C-alpha positions as CSV (number, residue, x, y, z in Angstrom):
1,M,78.3,286.6,43.6
2,N,76.0,289.1,41.9
3,K,74.9,286.7,38.5
4,E,73.5,290.1,37.0
5,I,77.0,291.8,37.4
6,V,79.0,288.3,36.5
7,S,76.3,288.0,33.3
8,G,76.9,291.6,32.1
9,I,80.7,291.4,32.3
10,I,80.1,288.1,30.0
11,S,78.4,289.8,27.6
12,D,80.3,292.9,27.6
13,V,83.6,290.4,26.4
14,I,81.5,288.4,24.4
15,T,80.3,291.7,22.4
16,E,83.9,292.9,22.3
17,K,85.5,289.7,21.0
18,L,82.7,289.3,18.2
19,T,83.2,292.9,17.4
20,Q,87.2,292.2,16.9
21,V,86.0,289.4,14.9
22,L,84.0,291.4,12.5
23,E,86.6,294.0,12.2
24,D,89.6,291.3,11.4
25,M,87.2,290.0,8.9
26,S,86.6,293.2,7.1
27,T,90.0,293.7,5.9
28,N,92.2,293.1,2.9
29,E,94.5,290.8,5.0
30,F,91.6,288.7,5.4
31,V,90.6,288.5,2.0
32,D,94.3,287.8,1.0
33,K,94.3,285.0,3.7
34,I,91.2,283.6,1.8
35,C,92.4,283.9,-1.6
36,D,95.8,282.4,-0.7
37,K,94.3,279.3,0.9
38,I,92.1,278.8,-2.5
39,Y,95.4,279.1,-4.4
40,E,96.8,276.6,-2.0
41,E,94.1,274.2,-1.9
42,T,93.0,274.1,-5.2
43,G,95.7,275.9,-7.3
44,F,93.3,278.5,-8.7
45,D,94.7,281.6,-8.9
46,V,92.1,284.5,-7.7
47,E,94.9,287.5,-7.6
48,D,93.6,289.2,-10.8
49,D,90.7,292.1,-9.6
50,E,88.0,290.3,-11.0
51,K,88.5,286.7,-9.6
52,R,89.1,288.7,-6.5
53,E,85.9,290.9,-6.3
54,E,84.2,287.3,-7.0
55,V,86.0,286.1,-4.0
56,F,85.1,289.2,-1.7
57,E,81.1,288.9,-2.3
58,M,81.2,285.2,-1.7
59,I,82.7,286.0,1.8
60,G,80.0,288.7,2.1
61,D,77.3,286.8,1.3
62,K,78.6,284.4,3.8
63,M,79.2,287.4,6.1
64,F,75.3,289.0,5.8
65,P,73.6,286.3,7.7
66,L,76.8,286.0,10.6
67,I,76.3,290.1,10.9
68,Q,72.4,289.7,11.2
69,M,72.5,287.2,13.8
70,M,75.1,289.0,15.7
71,S,73.4,292.7,15.6
72,I,70.3,290.5,17.4
73,Y,72.8,289.4,20.2
74,F,74.3,293.1,20.1
75,L,71.1,294.7,20.4
76,E,69.2,292.2,22.9
77,N,72.4,292.4,25.5
78,M,72.1,296.6,24.5
79,V,68.1,296.5,25.8
80,K,68.7,294.2,28.8
81,K,71.4,297.0,29.9
82,D,68.9,299.6,29.8
């Protein structure tokens, strides 16, 4: 078994899954899911535009460090391929 080939395949699949996760987390459906969960667990309604925007910003605050870490992973794996 060629470990370099297998490692490349594993990196490709991980990259594909991480990309899919980021795309899924960037939709209105994801924000709706968060807002619904907030309502279910706290009873706090965040459906008006101002509150929804605040939730959206809070999601972004959590996602930016994740995106940064994932970007580093992507770059490291792209450099290894070249």
